[in-house]
N, C-alpha and C positions, 0 to 999 in steps of 0.2 A: 504493499500499499504505500509506504514512504517513498519508495524509488518512483513509483508511477506518478504520485502527486508532484514530486520535485521536478520530473521530467515535463509534466504538463505546465507546471507554473513557470519554470525557467525556460526561455527559448535556447536552442542550441548555440554553442559559442561560434560555430562556423557562420550562422546566419546573422549578418549585421544589418543595420538599418539602411534600407534602400532610400537614399535622399531623393533621387528623381521621383520615385513613387510618392513619398511624403510631400514633395513640393507640388507635385501634380494634384494630389488630393486637396492640399490647402488652396491652390490656385483654383480648383474647380469649385470648392466651397465658397470662396470670395466672389467668383463670377456669378454663382446662383444668388448670393445675397445682393449683388449690385443689380442683377435683373430683376429681382423681387422688388427692391427699393424703387427702381426706375420705371417698373411696369405699371 
């Protein structure tokens, strides 16, 4: 149980943050907010 919970809770060390994906998601959210504000 402990090993499974730790594996699920902590992401693998090999997998780092994909900044292009994060920036893309943030940009998409900003665009949606702007569209909703100006619509």
